[in-house]
N, C-alpha and C positions, 0 to 999 in steps of 0.2 A: 053282710060282712064286708063286701067290697065298698059299699057306701061309707061305712065307718072308717075304713082305711083312707079313702079319699078325703074325708073330713079331717081326720087326724093329720094327714099330709098337709092340707091347707092351713090348719091351725099352727102346725110347727113352722111352716114357711112364713106365715104372718107374724108369729112371735119373733122369729129370727130377723125379719125385716124391720119390725118395730124396734127391736133392741139395737140394731145397727143405726137406724135413724135417730133414736134417743141418744146414743153414744156420740153420734156426729153432732147433734145439737148441743150437748153438754160441752164437748171439747171446743167446738167453734165459739160458743157463747162465752166460755171461760177465757179463751185466748183473746176474743174481741174486747171483752170488758177489762182485760188486764188482771183478772183474778177470778172471783166467784161469778157464776152466771147470774144474769138478770132475767126474771120471768114476770111479765105483765107489770113492770115498773118496780118490782121487789127484788132486792139483792138477796141471794142465798149465801149464807155464811156458815162456816163449819165451827162447831163448838169443840174446843180441844181441852177444856178443863172441867172440873166438877163443881165450880164455884156457884153455879145456879141450880144444882140438883136439889130436889128431885124434879122440879118443874122442867128444866132443860138438862137432859142427860149428856154426859161426855160422848162425843162422837155423833151428835145430832146435827142436822141441818136446820137452820132457822131462817125465817124470812124477815127482813127489815125493810122499812120504807125510808129511803134516803131523801134528803132535800127538805125544803120548807124552812120555816122559822125555827131555828135551833134554840130559841129562848122560850119556847112554848111549853116545855115539859113541866110536869108537876110531880110531887111526891107520889111514889108508887109506880111511875112509868118505868119501863125497862128500855134502856138505850144501849146502843153500840157506839163506842168511842175509841179514839186513838190514844193509847197510853204513851207510846213512843213511835218512832218512825215506821216501824214494821209490826207493831203489836196492837191488835184490836181486842177490846174487852166488851162483854155484854153483861151489865149489872143493873140492879134496880136503884132508882133514885130514892134516898132516904130523907134527904133534906134539900131545899132550894134556898140559896142565900143570894141576896141582891135582887135587882130587877133590870129589865131591858138588856143592854149589851154588857152590863156588869154582873149578870147572873152567873152563879157557880153552882154546880150540882155536886152534892155529897152522895157517893154511890157505895153500894155494898153488894156482894154476891149473896144470894139467899142462903147458901150453905157456909158462908164465912161468919166468923165470930165478930169481927170488927169491920168498920167502914174502911174504904180504900184510903190510903195515905194522902193522895193529892186530889183536890177538887177538880171537877171536869169543867172546862170552859166550853161555851157554845161552839166555838170554832173547831173543837176537837170531836164534836159529836158527828157521827157518820149517818146515823139513822135511828129509828124507833123500832123495837121488836114488835111484831104484829101477831103474836100468839099462834104462829104456825111453826110446828116442830115435827121433824121426821127423825125418830131415834135411829142411831147407828149408820145412817146414810152418809154422814160426814166422813167416816173412814174411807168409804168408797170414793167420795168426791175428792178427797185429798190425793188418793191414788190416781184418780182420773186426771188431775191437774198436773201431775208429774209428767215428764217427757216419756218415761217408760210406760206409765199408765195410759196416757193418751194414745200412744202407739198401739199398745196391746188392746185397748178397748175399741179402737177403730178397726184394727186388723182382725181380731178374733171373731167378732160376729160376721164379718165379711167372709172369712175362711169357712166358718161353719155353714153359712148360707150357700157358698159354692160347693162344699162337700155334700151338703144335703141335696142340692140341685143335681149334682153328678150322680148321687145314689138314686134319685128319683128317675133320672134319664136312663140309667143302667137297668133299673127295675122295669121300666116301660119297654125297653128294647128286648129284655128277656121275655116279657109276656108276649110281645109280638112274635118272637121266634118260637115260643111254645105253641101259639095259635097256628103258625105256619106249619110246624111239625105235625100238629093234629090234622090239619087239612091235607097234608101230603100223605099221611098214613091212612086217612079215610078214603082218598082217591085210589090208593093202591089196593085197598080191600074190595073196592067195587069193580 
């Protein structure tokens, strides 16, 4: 029974520490890249609409590979591009018009009835979707990127770790006191 408690205590401490380190990584990575975090050269983007459902659900995190020759894409590729100064869209290419630097991509969301109104120029392409999706994590990432979320997600695991450490120390002190009381009562009996 005591071994089980020790292992549970270690597991809880490890989970809290990993959570704190993960939150620290997410927040610092987000702030350093000026937006979504980058992991192993892939940018993590949050999907905020249902235009690519069911393949990419609203609230998902997707991985895109930025950079490279933005004129290389073909029909069927899924790209992330800038529609306006602050709006990214991830849609599938339905048609490629032109060649080289004069190429234009006609895109459409898998869940949309019609193609997008404006063709996408290679200069507006941010990266290519790489078939990596984590459903619903995008809601969490959006919250983590806000000032309130970043603060809460850095402070909360730290506070929980401190509280749990304090509880563990209090419990250990109480056990030591119980052992001392037993020793004292055993000495008085003899």
